[in-house]
C-alpha positions in Angstrom: -0.2 -0.1 -0.4 1.7 3.2 -1.4 1.2 6.6 0.3 0.3 9.0 -2.2 4.0 11.1 -2.9 4.3 14.9 -1.3 6.5 16.5 -3.3 7.3 20.5 -3.0 6.5 22.7 -5.8 9.5 24.9 -5.0 12.2 23.2 -2.4 13.8 26.4 -1.2 10.2 28.2 -0.9 9.3 25.4 1.1 12.2 24.6 3.2 11.6 28.2 4.3 8.1 27.4 5.5 9.4 24.2 7.1 12.6 26.2 9.0 10.1 29.0 9.7 7.5 27.0 11.1 9.8 24.4 13.0 11.8 27.6 14.7 8.5 29.1 15.6 6.9 25.8 17.3 10.5 25.6 19.3 10.1 29.0 20.7 6.6 29.4 21.6 6.7 26.1 23.5 9.9 26.3 24.7 8.9 29.9 25.8 6.2 27.8 28.1 8.5 25.2 29.2 11.2 27.7 30.7 8.4 29.4 32.5 7.3 25.8 33.9 10.7 25.6 34.8 11.0 29.1 36.4 7.9 28.2 38.6 9.4 25.2 39.8 12.4 26.2 40.3 12.5 24.9 44.0 11.3 21.6 43.3 14.0 21.3 40.4 16.8 22.4 43.0 15.7 19.9 45.7 16.4 16.9 43.0 19.1 15.0 43.8 22.4 15.5 42.0 22.6 13.0 38.9 24.6 9.9 38.3 25.8 11.6 34.8 26.2 15.0 33.8 23.5 17.1 32.2 23.2 18.0 28.7 24.7 21.3 27.6 22.5 23.8 25.8 25.1 23.0 22.3 24.3 19.3 23.1 20.8 20.0 23.0 20.5 22.5 20.0 22.7 20.3 17.7 20.4 17.3 18.4 17.4 19.1 17.9 18.9 20.7 14.6 19.6 17.1 13.6 16.0 16.0 14.4 14.5 18.7 12.0 17.0 18.5 9.3 15.9 14.5 9.0 12.6 15.6 9.4 12.7 17.8 6.6 14.6 15.0 4.5 11.7 12.8 4.9 9.3 15.2 3.7 11.4 15.7 0.7 11.4 12.3 0.1 7.4 12.0 0.1 7.3 9.7 3.0 4.7 11.8 4.5 3.4 15.5 4.0 5.0 19.0 5.2 3.8 19.2 8.9 2.2 22.6 8.1 -1.9 22.8 9.8 -2.0 26.4 11.0 -5.6 25.9 11.9 -4.8 23.1 14.2 -1.5 24.5 15.2 -3.8 28.1 16.3 -6.5 25.4 18.0 -3.6 23.8 20.2 -1.8 27.1 21.2 -5.2 28.2 22.7 -4.9 26.0 25.6 -1.6 28.4 26.6 -3.6 29.9 29.4 -4.8 26.6 30.8 -1.5 25.4 30.9 0.2 28.0 32.3 -3.0 28.1 35.0 -2.6 24.4 35.9 1.3 24.6 36.5 1.2 25.7 40.6 -1.2 22.5 41.0 1.9 20.5 39.3 4.0 21.9 41.3 2.0 21.5 44.6 1.7 18.1 43.9 5.5 17.7 43.1 6.2 19.4 46.3 3.8 16.8 48.3 4.5 13.9 46.6 0.6 13.6 45.7 0.5 11.1 42.4 -2.8 9.3 44.2 -5.3 11.3 43.8 -7.0 9.9 40.8 -7.8 6.3 42.6 -11.3 7.2 44.1 -12.2 7.6 40.3 -10.3 5.1 38.6 -13.3 2.7 38.8 -11.8 -1.0 37.9 -8.8 0.5 35.9 -5.5 -1.5 36.5 -3.6 -0.4 39.6 -0.5 0.7 37.8 -2.4 3.0 36.0 -4.3 4.5 39.0 -1.9 7.5 39.6 -1.3 11.0 38.8 1.6 10.9 36.0 3.3 13.5 35.7 1.4 14.7 38.4 -0.5 15.7 36.3 -4.4 17.3 37.0 -6.2 13.9 36.8 -4.0 11.8 35.6 -5.3 10.3 32.8 -9.0 10.1 33.8 -10.9 13.3 32.8 -11.9 15.7 29.7 -9.9 18.4 30.9 -6.5 16.2 31.1 -7.3 15.3 27.5 -7.8 18.8 26.3 -4.4 20.2 28.0 -2.4 16.8 27.6 -1.1 17.3 24.1 0.1 21.0 24.7 1.9 19.6 28.1 3.7 17.3 25.9 4.8 19.8 23.1 5.4 22.2 26.4 8.0 19.4 27.6 9.6 18.8 24.6 10.1 22.3 23.7 8.1 21.8 20.6 9.9 18.8 19.4 7.6 16.3 20.3 5.8 16.0 16.6 9.1 15.7 14.9 10.2 12.7 17.0 6.8 10.7 16.7 6.5 11.4 13.1 10.2 9.4 12.8 8.0 6.3 14.0 6.2 6.5 10.9 9.2 6.1 8.6 9.4 2.4 9.1 5.5 2.0 8.6 5.7 3.9 5.2 8.5 1.3 4.2 6.5 -1.7 5.6 3.3 -0.5 3.9 5.0 0.1 0.9 6.3 -3.4 0.3 3.3 -4.8 1.7 0.8 -7.2 -0.4 -1.6 -7.1 1.9 -4.7 -5.2 -0.6 -6.2 -3.7 3.1 -3.7 -3.5 6.1 -4.6 -2.9 9.4 -2.5 -0.3 11.5 -2.7 -0.8 15.6 -1.6 2.2 17.7 -1.5 0.9 21.3 -1.6 3.6 24.1 -3.4 5.9 20.9 -3.9 8.9 23.6 -5.6 11.9 21.8 -5.3 10.6 18.7 -2.1 12.6 17.5 0.1 10.3 16.0 -3.0 8.3 14.0 -3.9 12.0 13.2 -0.7 12.2 11.3 -0.7 8.7 10.1 -4.5 9.3 8.2 -3.2 12.7 6.5 -0.5 10.5 4.7 -2.6 7.5 4.2 -6.2 8.2 4.5 -7.8 5.0 3.4 -5.3 3.0 5.6 -7.5 0.9 8.4 -6.5 2.2 11.4 -7.6 0.7 15.5 -6.6 3.5 18.3 -6.5 1.3 21.4 -6.1 3.2 25.1 -7.4 2.7 28.2 -8.7 6.1 28.9 -11.9 6.9 28.0 -11.8 10.5 28.2 -8.7 10.2 26.0 -10.5 7.9 23.2 -13.2 10.9 22.9 -10.4 13.3 22.3 -9.1 11.0 19.6 -12.6 10.6 18.1 -12.6 14.4 17.6 -9.1 14.4 16.1 -9.9 11.8 13.4 -13.4 12.6 12.8 -13.2 13.6 9.1 -11.3 10.1 8.7 -12.7 6.5 7.5 -11.9 3.2 8.7 -10.8 4.1 12.5 -12.0 1.9 15.2 -11.7 3.1 18.8 -11.4 0.4 21.6 -10.8 1.1 25.3 -8.6 -1.5 26.5 -5.1 -2.4 28.0 -2.0 -3.3 26.1 -1.8 -6.5 28.3 -5.7 -7.6 27.3 -6.1 -6.2 23.8 -9.5 -8.0 22.7 -8.6 -8.9 19.1 -8.1 -11.6 17.3 -5.1 -13.5 16.2 -3.1 -12.5 13.7 -5.5 -9.8 13.0 -3.3 -6.7 12.4 -0.5 -5.6 10.1 1.4 -3.3 12.0 1.4 -2.4 15.6 2.7 0.7 17.0 3.2 2.2 20.7 4.4 5.5 21.4 5.6 6.5 25.0 3.5 3.8 26.3 6.0 1.1 27.4 7.8 3.4 29.8 4.7 3.9 31.8 4.0 -0.3 32.3 5.6 -2.2 35.2 8.3 -5.1 34.2 5.4 -7.7 34.2 2.9 -5.8 32.6 5.7 -4.8 29.6 5.9 -8.5 29.4 2.5 -9.5 29.4 1.7 -6.4 26.7 4.8 -8.0 24.6 3.3 -11.3 24.3 -0.3 -9.4 23.1 1.5 -7.7 20.6 3.0 -11.0 19.0 -0.5 -12.8 19.4 -2.0 -9.9 17.3 0.4 -9.5 14.5 0.0 -11.3 11.7 2.9 -13.6 10.2 5.6 -11.1 8.9 3.6 -7.8 10.7 5.6 -4.8 11.9 5.8 -3.7 15.7 7.2 -0.2 16.1 8.0 0.6 19.4 9.3 4.4 20.0 9.7 5.5 23.6 12.3 7.1 25.7 16.1 6.8 25.5 18.1 4.1 27.2 21.1 4.5 29.1 23.5 4.1 26.3 21.8 5.1 23.7 22.9 8.9 23.7 25.4 9.5 26.5 25.1 13.2 26.6 21.6 13.3 27.6 21.8 10.2 30.3 21.6 13.0 33.2 17.8 13.6 32.0 17.2 10.2 32.4 18.5 10.0 36.0 16.3 13.0 36.6 13.4 12.6 34.9 11.7 10.0 36.7 11.3 11.7 40.1 10.9 15.1 39.0 7.8 14.0 37.0 6.6 10.7 38.6 7.2 8.5 36.3 7.4 5.2 38.8 8.4 3.0 36.1 10.8 4.9 33.8 14.1 3.9 35.5 13.3 0.1 35.1 12.4 0.4 31.7 15.5 2.6 30.7 17.4 -0.6 31.5 15.1 -3.0 30.0 16.6 -5.2 27.6 14.6 -4.8 24.6 15.8 -7.6 22.5 14.9 -10.2 25.5 11.7 -8.7 25.9 10.1 -9.0 22.3 12.4 -11.8 21.2 11.4 -14.0 23.9 7.7 -13.5 22.3 9.0 -13.9 18.3 9.7 -10.9 17.6 13.1 -10.2 16.1 14.4 -6.5 16.3 15.2 -5.2 12.5 16.2 -1.4 12.5 17.0 1.4 15.6 16.6 4.7 15.1 17.2 7.5 17.8 15.4 11.0 17.1 16.5 13.3 19.7 15.1 12.2 22.7 13.3 9.0 21.3 14.2 5.7 20.4 12.4 3.9 17.6 13.2 0.3 17.6 11.6 -2.0 14.6 10.8 -5.5 15.4 9.1 -8.1 12.8 7.5 -11.5 13.6 8.6 -14.1 11.6 6.4 -15.0 8.5 7.0 -18.8 9.3 4.7 -20.5 11.8 7.4 -22.5 13.9 8.1 -26.1 13.2 6.3 -28.2 16.2 8.6 -30.8 17.6 7.1 -34.1 16.5 6.2 -36.5 19.6 8.1 -39.4 20.1 6.4 -42.7 19.8 6.0 -44.7 23.5 
Protein backbone atom coordinates (compact mmCIF):
# COMPACT_ATOMS: atom_id res chain seq x y z
CA UNK A 1 0.00 0.00 0.00
CA UNK A 2 1.80 3.09 -1.21
CA UNK A 3 1.16 6.57 0.15
CA UNK A 4 0.67 9.38 -2.31
CA UNK A 5 4.03 11.15 -2.86
CA UNK A 6 4.21 14.61 -1.35
CA UNK A 7 6.56 16.53 -3.61
CA UNK A 8 7.19 20.23 -2.96
CA UNK A 9 6.44 22.71 -5.77
CA UNK A 10 9.39 24.88 -4.80
CA UNK A 11 12.02 23.24 -2.64
CA UNK A 12 13.56 26.51 -1.47
CA UNK A 13 10.26 28.12 -0.56
CA UNK A 14 9.04 24.99 1.17
CA UNK A 15 12.32 24.62 3.06
CA UNK A 16 12.07 28.18 4.31
CA UNK A 17 8.45 27.63 5.32
CA UNK A 18 9.37 24.43 7.15
CA UNK A 19 12.27 26.10 8.97
CA UNK A 20 10.20 29.12 9.99
CA UNK A 21 7.33 26.96 11.19
CA UNK A 22 9.47 24.64 13.30
CA UNK A 23 11.50 27.54 14.72
CA UNK A 24 8.28 29.27 15.76
CA UNK A 25 7.02 26.08 17.44
CA UNK A 26 10.26 25.61 19.35
CA UNK A 27 10.23 29.25 20.46
CA UNK A 28 6.57 29.13 21.52
CA UNK A 29 6.62 25.83 23.40
CA UNK A 30 10.16 26.36 24.63
CA UNK A 31 8.99 29.58 26.29
CA UNK A 32 6.25 27.64 28.06
CA UNK A 33 8.77 25.01 29.18
CA UNK A 34 11.03 27.72 30.57
CA UNK A 35 8.07 29.35 32.34
CA UNK A 36 7.17 26.04 33.97
CA UNK A 37 10.81 25.41 34.86
CA UNK A 38 11.13 28.83 36.47
CA UNK A 39 7.92 28.46 38.49
CA UNK A 40 9.07 25.02 39.66
CA UNK A 41 12.65 26.12 40.36
CA UNK A 42 12.48 25.07 44.04
CA UNK A 43 11.39 21.56 43.05
CA UNK A 44 14.19 21.34 40.48
CA UNK A 45 16.71 22.46 43.09
CA UNK A 46 15.53 19.71 45.44
CA UNK A 47 16.22 16.92 42.94
CA UNK A 48 19.18 14.70 43.82
CA UNK A 49 22.39 15.26 41.89
CA UNK A 50 22.20 13.06 38.77
CA UNK A 51 24.73 10.30 38.28
CA UNK A 52 25.50 11.66 34.82
CA UNK A 53 26.07 15.26 33.66
CA UNK A 54 23.08 17.16 32.36
CA UNK A 55 23.28 18.02 28.66
CA UNK A 56 24.76 21.31 27.59
CA UNK A 57 22.81 23.86 25.58
CA UNK A 58 25.05 23.13 22.60
CA UNK A 59 24.36 19.38 22.81
CA UNK A 60 20.63 20.04 22.99
CA UNK A 61 20.60 22.46 20.06
CA UNK A 62 22.70 20.08 17.94
CA UNK A 63 20.37 17.15 18.63
CA UNK A 64 17.27 19.24 17.88
CA UNK A 65 18.88 20.48 14.65
CA UNK A 66 19.58 16.90 13.56
CA UNK A 67 16.00 15.92 14.40
CA UNK A 68 14.50 18.63 12.21
CA UNK A 69 17.03 18.09 9.43
CA UNK A 70 16.01 14.44 9.13
CA UNK A 71 12.35 15.40 9.39
CA UNK A 72 12.74 17.75 6.43
CA UNK A 73 14.58 15.06 4.45
CA UNK A 74 11.66 12.72 5.02
CA UNK A 75 9.29 15.38 3.69
CA UNK A 76 11.51 15.88 0.65
CA UNK A 77 11.54 12.12 0.06
CA UNK A 78 7.75 12.14 -0.08
CA UNK A 79 7.31 9.93 2.99
CA UNK A 80 4.71 12.28 4.48
CA UNK A 81 3.19 15.71 3.92
CA UNK A 82 4.86 18.88 5.07
CA UNK A 83 3.85 19.46 8.72
CA UNK A 84 1.95 22.67 8.18
CA UNK A 85 -1.42 22.82 9.94
CA UNK A 86 -1.97 26.46 10.81
CA UNK A 87 -5.56 25.97 12.02
CA UNK A 88 -4.57 23.03 14.21
CA UNK A 89 -1.57 24.88 15.64
CA UNK A 90 -3.70 27.91 16.48
CA UNK A 91 -6.30 25.73 18.17
CA UNK A 92 -3.65 23.95 20.21
CA UNK A 93 -1.96 27.23 21.11
CA UNK A 94 -5.26 28.33 22.62
CA UNK A 95 -4.49 26.07 25.59
CA UNK A 96 -1.58 28.30 26.63
CA UNK A 97 -3.42 30.05 29.44
CA UNK A 98 -4.94 26.79 30.66
CA UNK A 99 -1.46 25.26 30.74
CA UNK A 100 0.00 28.17 32.72
CA UNK A 101 -2.86 28.11 35.21
CA UNK A 102 -2.33 24.41 35.82
CA UNK A 103 1.40 24.68 36.55
CA UNK A 104 0.96 25.68 40.24
CA UNK A 105 -1.22 22.59 40.79
CA UNK A 106 1.44 20.36 39.28
CA UNK A 107 4.13 22.04 41.38
CA UNK A 108 2.09 21.53 44.53
CA UNK A 109 1.73 17.80 43.79
CA UNK A 110 5.47 17.58 43.17
CA UNK A 111 6.16 19.07 46.60
CA UNK A 112 3.65 16.80 48.34
CA UNK A 113 4.52 13.77 46.16
CA UNK A 114 0.78 13.50 45.64
CA UNK A 115 0.42 11.03 42.80
CA UNK A 116 -2.59 9.00 43.93
CA UNK A 117 -5.36 11.59 43.70
CA UNK A 118 -7.09 9.80 40.83
CA UNK A 119 -7.60 6.50 42.65
CA UNK A 120 -11.02 7.52 43.91
CA UNK A 121 -12.21 8.02 40.31
CA UNK A 122 -10.37 5.16 38.56
CA UNK A 123 -13.21 2.65 38.55
CA UNK A 124 -11.95 -0.81 37.66
CA UNK A 125 -8.75 0.34 35.98
CA UNK A 126 -5.46 -1.50 36.62
CA UNK A 127 -3.69 -0.39 39.78
CA UNK A 128 -0.57 0.74 37.92
CA UNK A 129 -2.78 3.19 36.00
CA UNK A 130 -4.37 4.68 39.11
CA UNK A 131 -1.95 7.55 39.53
CA UNK A 132 -1.26 11.12 38.46
CA UNK A 133 1.46 10.43 35.93
CA UNK A 134 3.67 13.54 35.53
CA UNK A 135 1.79 14.90 38.58
CA UNK A 136 -0.74 16.16 36.06
CA UNK A 137 -4.22 17.14 37.14
CA UNK A 138 -6.65 14.18 36.89
CA UNK A 139 -3.96 11.86 35.54
CA UNK A 140 -5.33 10.44 32.29
CA UNK A 141 -8.87 10.27 33.56
CA UNK A 142 -10.78 13.42 32.67
CA UNK A 143 -11.87 15.50 29.68
CA UNK A 144 -9.88 18.45 31.02
CA UNK A 145 -6.72 16.33 31.17
CA UNK A 146 -7.29 15.07 27.62
CA UNK A 147 -7.82 18.60 26.35
CA UNK A 148 -4.57 19.86 27.93
CA UNK A 149 -2.35 16.82 27.44
CA UNK A 150 -1.01 17.55 23.97
CA UNK A 151 0.03 21.07 24.94
CA UNK A 152 1.83 19.65 28.00
CA UNK A 153 3.73 17.19 25.80
CA UNK A 154 4.74 19.91 23.37
CA UNK A 155 5.91 22.17 26.20
CA UNK A 156 7.86 19.35 27.88
CA UNK A 157 9.79 18.68 24.65
CA UNK A 158 9.97 22.36 23.59
CA UNK A 159 8.06 21.82 20.37
CA UNK A 160 9.96 18.74 19.16
CA UNK A 161 7.39 16.07 20.09
CA UNK A 162 5.71 15.89 16.69
CA UNK A 163 9.00 15.59 14.82
CA UNK A 164 10.03 12.71 17.09
CA UNK A 165 6.70 10.96 16.59
CA UNK A 166 6.88 11.38 12.82
CA UNK A 167 10.10 9.35 12.81
CA UNK A 168 8.08 6.38 14.06
CA UNK A 169 6.05 6.54 10.85
CA UNK A 170 9.09 6.13 8.58
CA UNK A 171 9.49 2.34 9.03
CA UNK A 172 5.70 2.00 8.84
CA UNK A 173 5.64 3.81 5.49
CA UNK A 174 8.37 1.55 4.10
CA UNK A 175 6.62 -1.57 5.40
CA UNK A 176 3.27 -0.59 3.88
CA UNK A 177 4.94 0.16 0.56
CA UNK A 178 6.30 -3.39 0.46
CA UNK A 179 3.13 -4.99 1.81
CA UNK A 180 1.16 -7.29 -0.43
CA UNK A 181 -1.94 -7.01 1.75
CA UNK A 182 -4.82 -5.42 -0.09
CA UNK A 183 -6.22 -3.72 3.01
CA UNK A 184 -3.57 -3.61 5.76
CA UNK A 185 -4.54 -2.71 9.33
CA UNK A 186 -2.50 -0.52 11.69
CA UNK A 187 -2.98 -0.71 15.47
CA UNK A 188 -1.90 2.19 17.69
CA UNK A 189 -1.43 0.85 21.24
CA UNK A 190 -1.83 3.61 23.79
CA UNK A 191 -3.18 5.97 21.13
CA UNK A 192 -3.97 8.71 23.65
CA UNK A 193 -5.61 11.75 22.08
CA UNK A 194 -5.01 10.46 18.54
CA UNK A 195 -2.28 12.88 17.44
CA UNK A 196 -0.09 10.22 15.85
CA UNK A 197 -2.98 8.46 14.11
CA UNK A 198 -4.24 11.77 12.76
CA UNK A 199 -0.81 12.30 11.23
CA UNK A 200 -0.76 8.75 9.82
CA UNK A 201 -4.18 9.25 8.24
CA UNK A 202 -3.03 12.54 6.69
CA UNK A 203 -0.39 10.51 4.85
CA UNK A 204 -2.46 7.35 4.30
CA UNK A 205 -6.15 8.36 4.41
CA UNK A 206 -7.38 4.96 3.19
CA UNK A 207 -5.41 2.95 5.76
CA UNK A 208 -7.60 1.08 8.23
CA UNK A 209 -6.50 1.97 11.76
CA UNK A 210 -7.35 0.98 15.32
CA UNK A 211 -6.86 3.32 18.28
CA UNK A 212 -6.51 1.41 21.56
CA UNK A 213 -6.20 3.16 24.92
CA UNK A 214 -7.23 2.66 28.54
CA UNK A 215 -8.54 6.19 28.97
CA UNK A 216 -12.08 6.77 27.70
CA UNK A 217 -11.73 10.58 27.91
CA UNK A 218 -8.56 10.41 25.82
CA UNK A 219 -10.22 8.12 23.28
CA UNK A 220 -13.10 10.59 23.06
CA UNK A 221 -10.55 13.28 22.22
CA UNK A 222 -9.01 10.96 19.63
CA UNK A 223 -12.41 10.47 18.01
CA UNK A 224 -12.68 14.23 17.69
CA UNK A 225 -9.18 14.50 16.18
CA UNK A 226 -9.90 11.72 13.68
CA UNK A 227 -13.51 12.63 12.99
CA UNK A 228 -13.01 13.42 9.30
CA UNK A 229 -11.42 10.05 8.53
CA UNK A 230 -13.10 6.74 7.77
CA UNK A 231 -11.97 3.26 8.77
CA UNK A 232 -10.90 4.15 12.31
CA UNK A 233 -11.92 1.88 15.20
CA UNK A 234 -11.65 2.94 18.85
CA UNK A 235 -11.14 0.39 21.63
CA UNK A 236 -10.93 1.13 25.36
CA UNK A 237 -8.67 -1.65 26.65
CA UNK A 238 -5.21 -2.25 28.15
CA UNK A 239 -2.20 -3.24 26.07
CA UNK A 240 -1.78 -6.40 28.14
CA UNK A 241 -5.30 -7.68 27.31
CA UNK A 242 -6.28 -6.49 23.85
CA UNK A 243 -9.73 -7.68 22.67
CA UNK A 244 -8.47 -8.45 19.17
CA UNK A 245 -8.25 -11.77 17.30
CA UNK A 246 -4.98 -13.60 16.82
CA UNK A 247 -2.99 -12.57 13.73
CA UNK A 248 -5.39 -9.72 12.92
CA UNK A 249 -3.17 -6.65 12.35
CA UNK A 250 -0.33 -5.98 9.94
CA UNK A 251 1.39 -3.18 11.85
CA UNK A 252 1.34 -2.25 15.54
CA UNK A 253 2.88 0.88 16.97
CA UNK A 254 3.32 2.09 20.54
CA UNK A 255 4.47 5.62 21.29
CA UNK A 256 5.69 6.52 24.79
CA UNK A 257 3.59 3.85 26.48
CA UNK A 258 6.01 1.14 27.57
CA UNK A 259 7.93 3.31 30.04
CA UNK A 260 4.63 3.81 31.91
CA UNK A 261 4.07 0.06 32.35
CA UNK A 262 5.47 -2.05 35.20
CA UNK A 263 7.92 -4.78 34.07
CA UNK A 264 5.40 -7.63 34.35
CA UNK A 265 2.81 -5.68 32.40
CA UNK A 266 5.41 -4.86 29.72
CA UNK A 267 6.05 -8.56 29.28
CA UNK A 268 2.32 -9.28 29.02
CA UNK A 269 1.87 -6.44 26.51
CA UNK A 270 4.77 -7.75 24.39
CA UNK A 271 3.13 -11.16 24.32
CA UNK A 272 -0.17 -9.62 23.24
CA UNK A 273 1.50 -7.68 20.45
CA UNK A 274 3.08 -10.86 19.12
CA UNK A 275 -0.30 -12.58 19.32
CA UNK A 276 -2.29 -9.99 17.33
CA UNK A 277 0.38 -9.43 14.64
CA UNK A 278 0.07 -11.38 11.43
CA UNK A 279 3.07 -13.48 10.37
CA UNK A 280 5.59 -11.09 8.88
CA UNK A 281 3.94 -8.18 10.69
CA UNK A 282 5.79 -5.13 12.02
CA UNK A 283 5.86 -3.66 15.51
CA UNK A 284 7.31 -0.18 15.99
CA UNK A 285 8.20 0.89 19.51
CA UNK A 286 8.83 4.62 19.96
CA UNK A 287 9.75 5.47 23.51
CA UNK A 288 12.32 7.23 25.64
CA UNK A 289 16.00 6.76 24.95
CA UNK A 290 17.66 4.22 27.24
CA UNK A 291 21.03 4.26 28.93
CA UNK A 292 23.70 3.86 26.27
CA UNK A 293 21.65 5.37 23.43
CA UNK A 294 22.69 9.02 23.79
CA UNK A 295 25.31 9.50 26.53
CA UNK A 296 25.02 13.30 26.45
CA UNK A 297 21.39 13.03 27.64
CA UNK A 298 21.80 10.43 30.38
CA UNK A 299 21.60 13.13 33.06
CA UNK A 300 18.02 13.76 31.93
CA UNK A 301 17.27 10.04 32.21
CA UNK A 302 18.56 10.21 35.80
CA UNK A 303 16.31 13.06 36.95
CA UNK A 304 13.16 12.55 34.89
CA UNK A 305 11.38 9.80 36.88
CA UNK A 306 11.47 11.54 40.27
CA UNK A 307 10.85 15.02 38.94
CA UNK A 308 7.73 14.13 36.96
CA UNK A 309 6.52 10.99 38.72
CA UNK A 310 7.34 8.17 36.34
CA UNK A 311 7.53 5.18 38.70
CA UNK A 312 8.34 2.59 35.99
CA UNK A 313 10.62 4.79 33.90
CA UNK A 314 13.95 3.87 35.48
CA UNK A 315 13.39 0.14 35.02
CA UNK A 316 12.40 0.71 31.40
CA UNK A 317 15.61 2.60 30.64
CA UNK A 318 17.54 -0.54 31.58
CA UNK A 319 15.23 -3.05 29.90
CA UNK A 320 16.71 -5.44 27.35
CA UNK A 321 14.31 -4.83 24.45
CA UNK A 322 15.72 -7.68 22.39
CA UNK A 323 15.08 -10.03 25.29
CA UNK A 324 11.62 -8.61 25.99
CA UNK A 325 10.34 -8.93 22.43
CA UNK A 326 12.62 -11.69 21.19
CA UNK A 327 11.17 -13.96 23.86
CA UNK A 328 7.74 -13.73 22.21
CA UNK A 329 8.96 -14.18 18.64
CA UNK A 330 9.62 -10.60 17.54
CA UNK A 331 13.08 -9.92 16.09
CA UNK A 332 14.63 -6.46 16.09
CA UNK A 333 15.27 -5.27 12.54
CA UNK A 334 16.17 -1.60 12.96
CA UNK A 335 16.85 1.13 15.52
CA UNK A 336 16.74 4.90 15.12
CA UNK A 337 17.48 7.66 17.63
CA UNK A 338 15.40 10.81 17.17
CA UNK A 339 16.59 13.31 19.78
CA UNK A 340 15.08 11.96 23.06
CA UNK A 341 13.16 9.14 21.41
CA UNK A 342 14.32 5.70 20.35
CA UNK A 343 12.43 3.96 17.56
CA UNK A 344 12.95 0.20 17.62
CA UNK A 345 11.43 -2.01 14.92
CA UNK A 346 10.54 -5.66 15.47
CA UNK A 347 9.21 -8.16 12.96
CA UNK A 348 7.25 -11.33 13.47
CA UNK A 349 8.50 -14.33 11.56
CA UNK A 350 6.59 -14.96 8.35
CA UNK A 351 6.70 -18.66 9.09
CA UNK A 352 5.09 -20.50 11.95
CA UNK A 353 7.61 -22.26 14.19
CA UNK A 354 7.99 -25.95 13.46
CA UNK A 355 6.52 -28.24 15.99
CA UNK A 356 8.81 -30.88 17.39
CA UNK A 357 7.30 -34.26 16.51
CA UNK A 358 6.32 -36.35 19.48
CA UNK A 359 8.29 -39.50 20.04
CA UNK A 360 6.33 -42.72 19.71
CA UNK A 361 5.93 -44.56 22.95
